matplotlib code that plots the C-alpha trace (Angstrom):
import matplotlib.pyplot as plt

x = [142.0, 138.4, 138.1, 136.4, 137.1, 134.2, 133.1, 131.1, 129.8, 128.5, 125.9, 125.9, 122.7, 123.8, 124.8, 128.2, 127.3, 125.3, 127.9, 130.6, 128.4, 127.4, 131.7, 133.0, 130.2, 131.1, 135.1, 135.5, 134.3, 133.2, 132.8, 130.1, 129.3, 127.6, 125.1, 125.0, 122.2, 119.9, 117.0, 115.4, 112.6, 115.9, 117.5, 114.3, 114.7, 118.4, 117.1, 115.4, 117.9, 120.6, 119.5, 122.6, 123.3, 126.7, 124.9, 124.1, 122.1, 122.3, 119.7, 121.6, 122.7, 127.1, 125.9, 125.3, 128.7, 127.9, 125.4, 128.3, 130.5, 128.2, 128.4, 131.4, 132.2, 134.7, 135.0, 138.3, 137.5, 135.6, 134.1, 132.4, 130.5, 127.5, 127.7, 124.8, 126.1, 123.5, 125.1, 122.8, 121.2, 124.1, 124.5, 120.7, 121.4, 125.1, 124.2, 122.7, 125.9, 128.4, 127.3, 127.1, 129.1, 132.6, 130.5, 130.2, 133.7, 135.1, 132.3, 133.4, 136.9, 136.1, 134.8, 137.3, 139.7, 137.2, 137.0, 140.1, 139.6, 142.7, 141.8, 139.5, 139.1, 136.7, 134.8, 136.0, 135.0, 136.3, 135.1, 137.0, 139.9, 139.9, 136.3, 134.1, 130.4, 129.7, 130.0, 133.3, 134.2, 133.0, 134.5, 137.4, 137.4, 136.6, 139.1, 142.2, 140.2, 140.8, 144.6, 145.0, 143.4, 146.7, 147.7, 146.1, 146.5, 149.6, 148.7, 146.5, 146.6, 143.8, 145.3, 143.1, 143.1, 140.8, 139.7, 138.3, 137.7, 134.6, 130.9, 130.6, 127.7, 124.5, 124.4, 121.3, 120.7, 123.2, 123.0, 122.5, 119.8, 118.0, 119.0, 118.0, 114.1, 113.9, 114.0, 111.8, 108.9, 108.9, 111.4, 112.1, 115.4, 117.6, 118.9, 122.5, 124.4, 126.4, 128.3, 131.7, 131.3, 133.6, 133.7, 135.7, 133.6, 134.2, 132.1, 130.3, 132.1, 135.4, 135.3, 134.6, 137.0, 139.8, 138.5, 139.4, 142.9, 143.4, 143.2, 145.8, 148.0, 147.3, 149.3, 147.4, 147.3, 146.9, 144.6, 144.2, 143.2, 141.9, 143.6, 140.2, 139.2, 136.5, 132.9, 131.9, 128.8, 126.7, 129.4, 127.1, 124.0, 124.2, 124.8, 122.1, 119.6, 119.6, 117.6, 117.9, 120.3, 118.6, 121.4, 119.6, 122.7, 124.8, 123.4, 124.2, 127.9, 128.5, 132.0, 132.8, 135.5, 136.1, 139.9, 141.6, 145.1, 144.5, 148.4, 149.6, 149.6, 151.4, 155.4, 152.5, 151.3, 153.2, 151.8, 151.9, 150.4, 147.0, 146.2, 148.0, 148.9, 148.5, 150.2, 149.6, 151.1, 151.8, 154.6, 153.5, 155.7, 154.7, 156.5, 157.7, 157.1, 157.5, 154.7, 156.4, 155.5, 152.7, 152.3, 152.5, 155.9, 155.3, 156.7, 154.8, 157.4, 156.7, 154.9, 156.6, 156.3, 153.3, 151.3, 147.9, 145.1, 141.5, 138.4, 138.9, 143.1, 142.8, 141.8, 138.0, 135.6, 134.5, 129.9, 131.0, 133.0, 130.4, 127.8, 129.1, 129.8, 126.2, 125.5, 127.1, 124.2, 123.1, 119.5]
y = [32.7, 31.7, 33.3, 30.7, 27.8, 25.6, 25.7, 23.6, 23.9, 21.8, 22.9, 26.3, 26.9, 28.4, 31.0, 30.6, 29.8, 32.2, 34.8, 33.1, 32.8, 37.0, 37.4, 34.6, 36.9, 40.4, 39.7, 36.7, 35.4, 31.7, 29.7, 27.7, 28.2, 24.5, 24.6, 21.6, 20.3, 18.8, 21.3, 21.8, 25.3, 26.9, 26.3, 27.4, 30.7, 30.7, 31.3, 34.2, 36.0, 34.8, 35.2, 34.1, 31.6, 30.5, 29.3, 25.1, 23.3, 20.1, 18.5, 15.7, 14.3, 14.3, 11.5, 10.0, 8.9, 8.3, 11.6, 13.8, 11.9, 12.6, 17.1, 17.0, 16.4, 19.0, 20.9, 22.5, 23.7, 22.5, 24.3, 21.7, 23.3, 20.9, 19.8, 19.2, 21.5, 22.3, 21.0, 19.8, 17.8, 16.1, 15.3, 13.8, 12.5, 11.4, 8.9, 10.8, 13.6, 11.0, 10.4, 13.0, 15.6, 12.2, 10.0, 12.3, 13.7, 10.7, 10.8, 14.8, 12.9, 10.5, 12.1, 14.9, 12.5, 10.7, 13.9, 15.0, 18.1, 20.6, 22.2, 20.9, 23.0, 22.1, 24.3, 23.0, 25.5, 26.1, 23.2, 20.8, 21.8, 19.2, 18.0, 17.6, 17.2, 15.1, 17.8, 19.2, 15.7, 14.9, 17.4, 16.9, 13.8, 15.3, 17.1, 14.4, 12.2, 15.8, 16.9, 12.7, 12.6, 14.0, 11.3, 8.7, 10.9, 10.6, 10.0, 13.0, 16.7, 16.8, 19.2, 19.3, 22.2, 22.8, 26.5, 26.8, 29.5, 30.8, 31.8, 34.0, 37.0, 36.5, 33.1, 30.4, 29.2, 31.2, 33.6, 37.1, 36.9, 34.7, 37.4, 39.7, 38.4, 37.6, 41.4, 42.4, 40.2, 42.5, 39.7, 40.8, 39.4, 37.3, 34.1, 33.6, 29.9, 31.5, 35.0, 34.3, 32.0, 33.4, 33.4, 34.0, 36.5, 36.7, 38.5, 36.5, 38.9, 37.8, 34.0, 33.6, 36.0, 34.3, 31.6, 32.5, 33.9, 29.8, 28.3, 31.0, 30.0, 26.7, 23.6, 21.0, 19.0, 22.6, 23.7, 27.8, 29.6, 33.3, 35.8, 36.7, 39.1, 37.4, 38.1, 38.3, 36.9, 39.0, 42.2, 41.0, 40.4, 44.0, 45.4, 44.4, 45.4, 46.5, 44.0, 41.4, 38.5, 35.5, 32.3, 29.2, 26.8, 24.7, 23.1, 19.5, 19.1, 23.0, 24.7, 27.8, 29.1, 27.5, 27.1, 27.2, 26.4, 23.5, 23.4, 20.1, 21.0, 23.7, 22.0, 21.7, 26.0, 28.6, 32.6, 34.3, 37.4, 37.9, 33.4, 30.4, 27.4, 24.1, 21.6, 17.6, 15.6, 13.0, 12.7, 13.5, 10.8, 12.5, 15.4, 18.2, 18.9, 22.1, 24.0, 27.5, 28.9, 29.3, 28.9, 32.7, 32.9, 34.0, 33.2, 32.4, 31.4, 28.1, 29.1, 29.4, 26.1, 25.7, 28.6, 28.3, 30.2, 30.2, 32.7, 33.7, 34.5, 37.1, 40.4, 41.7, 43.3, 45.9, 46.9, 49.5, 46.8, 44.4, 46.8, 47.6, 43.5, 43.4, 45.7, 43.0, 40.0, 38.2, 36.8]
z = [104.5, 103.7, 100.0, 97.9, 100.3, 101.9, 105.7, 107.9, 111.1, 113.0, 115.9, 113.0, 114.3, 117.7, 118.9, 118.0, 114.7, 113.9, 114.9, 112.7, 109.5, 110.0, 109.9, 107.0, 105.5, 106.0, 105.8, 103.3, 100.4, 101.2, 97.9, 100.6, 103.8, 105.3, 108.4, 110.0, 112.7, 113.8, 114.0, 111.2, 112.1, 113.9, 110.4, 108.7, 110.7, 110.5, 106.1, 106.8, 108.2, 105.5, 102.1, 100.6, 97.8, 99.2, 102.5, 102.4, 105.4, 105.9, 108.6, 110.4, 114.1, 114.7, 116.5, 112.7, 111.3, 107.7, 107.3, 108.3, 105.8, 102.9, 104.3, 104.6, 100.9, 98.7, 102.7, 103.6, 106.7, 109.7, 112.8, 115.4, 117.8, 118.2, 121.7, 124.4, 127.2, 130.2, 132.5, 134.9, 131.6, 131.2, 134.9, 134.8, 130.7, 131.0, 127.9, 126.1, 126.7, 125.7, 122.7, 121.2, 123.4, 122.7, 119.7, 117.9, 118.2, 116.6, 113.9, 113.4, 112.5, 110.8, 108.8, 108.3, 108.0, 105.4, 103.6, 103.3, 105.6, 105.1, 108.9, 112.6, 115.1, 118.1, 120.6, 124.0, 127.4, 130.3, 131.8, 130.1, 132.8, 135.8, 135.7, 138.5, 136.6, 133.4, 131.4, 131.2, 131.2, 128.3, 126.4, 128.4, 126.0, 123.5, 123.6, 124.3, 120.8, 118.8, 120.0, 118.7, 115.6, 115.1, 114.6, 112.8, 110.5, 109.1, 105.2, 105.2, 105.7, 107.9, 110.9, 114.1, 116.6, 120.0, 121.0, 124.8, 126.7, 129.3, 129.4, 126.5, 126.9, 126.4, 124.2, 124.2, 128.4, 129.7, 133.0, 131.4, 128.9, 132.9, 134.4, 131.6, 131.3, 134.9, 135.4, 132.2, 134.2, 137.2, 139.0, 143.0, 144.1, 141.7, 142.1, 142.4, 143.6, 145.7, 145.9, 145.5, 142.1, 139.4, 136.0, 132.6, 130.4, 126.9, 123.8, 120.9, 118.5, 120.8, 120.7, 116.4, 116.0, 118.2, 116.5, 112.3, 114.0, 115.4, 111.9, 111.0, 113.4, 114.0, 113.2, 114.6, 118.9, 120.1, 122.4, 122.4, 125.1, 125.1, 127.8, 128.9, 132.1, 134.4, 137.0, 140.0, 139.4, 142.3, 140.8, 137.7, 139.3, 140.5, 137.6, 136.2, 138.6, 142.0, 143.7, 146.5, 145.8, 146.9, 147.2, 145.8, 146.3, 143.7, 140.8, 140.1, 138.7, 139.3, 140.0, 142.1, 139.8, 136.4, 135.8, 131.8, 131.9, 134.4, 136.9, 135.6, 133.1, 133.3, 131.9, 128.6, 128.3, 126.1, 126.5, 123.8, 124.3, 123.8, 124.5, 126.0, 124.2, 125.1, 123.9, 122.8, 126.3, 123.7, 120.8, 116.9, 115.2, 111.8, 112.3, 114.8, 118.3, 119.1, 120.0, 121.1, 117.1, 116.0, 112.3, 111.8, 112.8, 116.6, 119.8, 122.9, 126.2, 129.0, 131.6, 135.1, 137.6, 139.3, 136.9, 136.4, 134.5, 136.8, 136.4, 140.4, 140.3, 137.8, 136.0, 136.8, 135.8, 137.7, 136.9, 134.5, 132.4, 132.8, 131.7, 128.4, 128.3, 128.5, 125.9, 123.3, 124.8, 121.1, 122.1]

ax = plt.figure().add_subplot(projection="3d")
ax.plot(x, y, z, "-o")
ax.set_aspect("equal")
plt.show()
């Protein structure tokens, strides 16, 4: 579906963007891939890795609506990956997080409608479900904006959906490269925030493929959530090195466990073969509101009352499986 299409990705120099672009170039023949980001050094470095004529680079910030409108001219599909993502940094710099993650989301929506973009997928996070930190709260607000954008798109062909998943193995700023660096530097212990802590676990390749699949499945307004395993943080640390673990306490805004399908959304949640869909809580008056089938005709079933998809009540990876996942970590 990406052949001869123009695709723009915000925050495209990040871990997801690089893998997404590699996959597109390997599997499809896009007309243009536009990297929209604010760091010219990362764009320069990326140009050295991808020497293809279809790749375009736009310096810009999602806080700048006019620049987004300009960048999206002639674009068919948009992936919104730009965000401020570090939980402690968001707690200490709340307005900066709000400006990028909420105001930026609204700017992406406006620019997509202005240019009659066909499909937009926004990347979310498990921290947006029942958030306790500012980052999660801003991503929840962003999710709501993208879902509701389908209601204000009357007269436009543009459709908006959201993809929500957990920790990406080896993504920038995540725990695997942090532990790996400490081990390489001869650390005598590994710091653990809390021995009970669990996280959803997904590889970058799995995340990218899930997003690509959902461009085909989406009707507009859904939140797509993959079925993925969990890890216990102590198992992760032990699988990487035989070192003592030092409990340092939970960081500002951090959760013990993550949730991707909250119990309060159970009446809106459909289970498909390898993923869940949370349908909109609002009604779209301009089209059908049946999300039990996706655009490919695949059928899902409403989950049981009281259902919740959380990282502590899930299938857990063994130590050997964690090691296999870690091999896919990309730095």
